C-alpha positions, 0 to 999 in steps of 0.5 A: 459197777462196770464189772457188774454190768459185764457180768450181767451181759455174760449171764444173759449170753450164757442163758441164750446159749443154753436155750439151744441144744449144743451139748446134745449135738456133741453127745449124739454118736451119729453126728459125732461120727459124721464130724470125725469122718468129715475131718478125717476126709479133709485131713487125708485129702490135704495130706495127699495134696502135700505128698503129690506136690512134693513128688511133682515139684521137688522129687522131679528135679532128680526123677524126671521124664525122659522127654527125648524118648517121645520123638526127635523134634519139639515144636514151640509156638511163640518161641522168640520171647518169654515163656516160649523162648524158655521152653525152646532153650530147655527142650534143646538142653534136654536133647531135642531138636527144636522147631521155632514158630513165631512172627518175627523172622529176625528174632527167629534167626537170633533164637535159632543161633542161640540154641545151636551155639549154646546147646548144640541142637539142630533148629528149624524156623517157621515164620507165621503170624497167629493172628492171621487166621486158619490160612497159616496152618497149611504151610506149618503142617507141610513143614512139620509133616516130614519131622518126627515131632514128639513134643508140641508146646502151644505157647503163643498168646497175646493180651487184649490190651497192654494194660488191664481195662474194660472190654470197650477200652481199645481203639479197634474193638473188632480187630482186637477181638479177632486177633486174640481169638485167632492167637489164643484160641484157634492156635491150640486146636489147629497146631494140635491137629497138625502133629497129633495124627503122627503122635497117635500113629506112634502111640506116644507124644506130648502136647503142652498147652500154656493157659494162665491162672486167669483161667481159674475164675472170671477176671474183670478188666482182663475179660477177653484174655481170661475167657480165651485161657479158659478155652485152653484149659477145658480143651486140654482137659478134654483132649487128655481124656480122649487120647490118654489111652493112646499114649498121648500126654496133654498137659495144661500149664497155668502160670501166674507171674513170669517176667516177660513182655506181657508182664512188663518185665517185672523183676524176678523174685520168690513170686515172679519167675524168670522164663528159664527157671519156669520152663525148667520146673514146668517141664519136670512135671510132664508125665506127672501132672496133666494140669499144673501151675508149672512150679512150686511157687506158683502152685502155693500162690494158686492155693492161697489165692483161692482161699483168700480171694474167692470168686465173690470177692474178685467180682465185687465192685471193691475188687474192680476199683482196686484193679483200676488203681493198680492199672494206674500204678502200672502205667505210671511205673512203665512211664518212669521206666521208659524215661529212665531208660531214655536218659 
C-alpha cells in the first residue's frame, strides 16, 4: 500500500512537470548557446581570479616589488603597535628609513630603538594624537618636508567602543563620534596631502591605506567603525584613478582578523594572522593589486564570507542576536584572561 501511494505521488509529480515545456527549452539552440556562453564566462572569470591570486599571494614571495626604489623614507601612522608596527619593521627590513608617528612618546622611542637595533635603519619619531583634529598636521607636514618620502602607510585607526554594541551604547556619544571620525577618516586625506605633492613631483610613490573587511558590507553593532572604513576604501579607489598616470600607487588593504589590541590579542592561527606575517605578505602585493585583503588566508575568507553570509543575512535580526551573544562571550573571555593574568 505504501509503495502504491509513493508511485501515485511520483506519477502526479511527473504529470505536473510535463505540463511545462522544459524539454523544448533545452532543445532551443539560441537558449542553449546563451547558457553555454554564460557558463563559459563564469568559468573563465573564476579561473582568472585563481591565476591572479596565485600571482599576487604565492609568486610574490619571490617576485617582489623593490619598495626602496620609491624613496628613501617610509612614513607609518599608528606605528607603535598592531599592524602599523608590523609594517614599520617590515619596511625597515626591506631597506627603508622609517618615520614613526603615534600618540605615545614612550612607545615611539621603544619602537624606534627596536627598529634601529634589529634592522640597522635610521628612524624619526613624531608624536601626534590623531583624534585632535586638523591642527596636528601642520607640525607633521613641516617634519616631513625635507625627507624623501617614498611610502606612506595610513594605518592609524580606532574602534568606536571596546566591544561590538549599538550606536548609543557609549558613555559620551559626541566625543566617541568626533574621535573616530578624526582618527579613521580625517587622517588618511590629511596625511596624503602632506606627502603626495612631493611624490607627484618625482612621479613615483606609494600610499597604503589600511581599511577593513568591515568596509565590504554594513555591519550592525560596529556601525561607526564599518562606516569610517568604507570612506577609506572609496577614497583609496578614487585616488588611485586620479594619480595612477603620474606614477603613484594607491593601495587599499582590507584585512580580516589580525592579532592586535583591537582584536583583544586573539591567538594567531590559520585564520588569524600575527602582525609581522600580515605586514610581510601585504607588502608583497604592492604594485600587483590596488585593492587587497593583504594575505592569502584573508582573501580566501573574504571569498567564502561573501558566498555564505550575504548582506541580507548580515542585516537580519537573527544575525543581530548572534552578534549580541558573541559580544557577551568576548566580554566573558576578556574578564577570564585578565583574572588569569592577575594571578
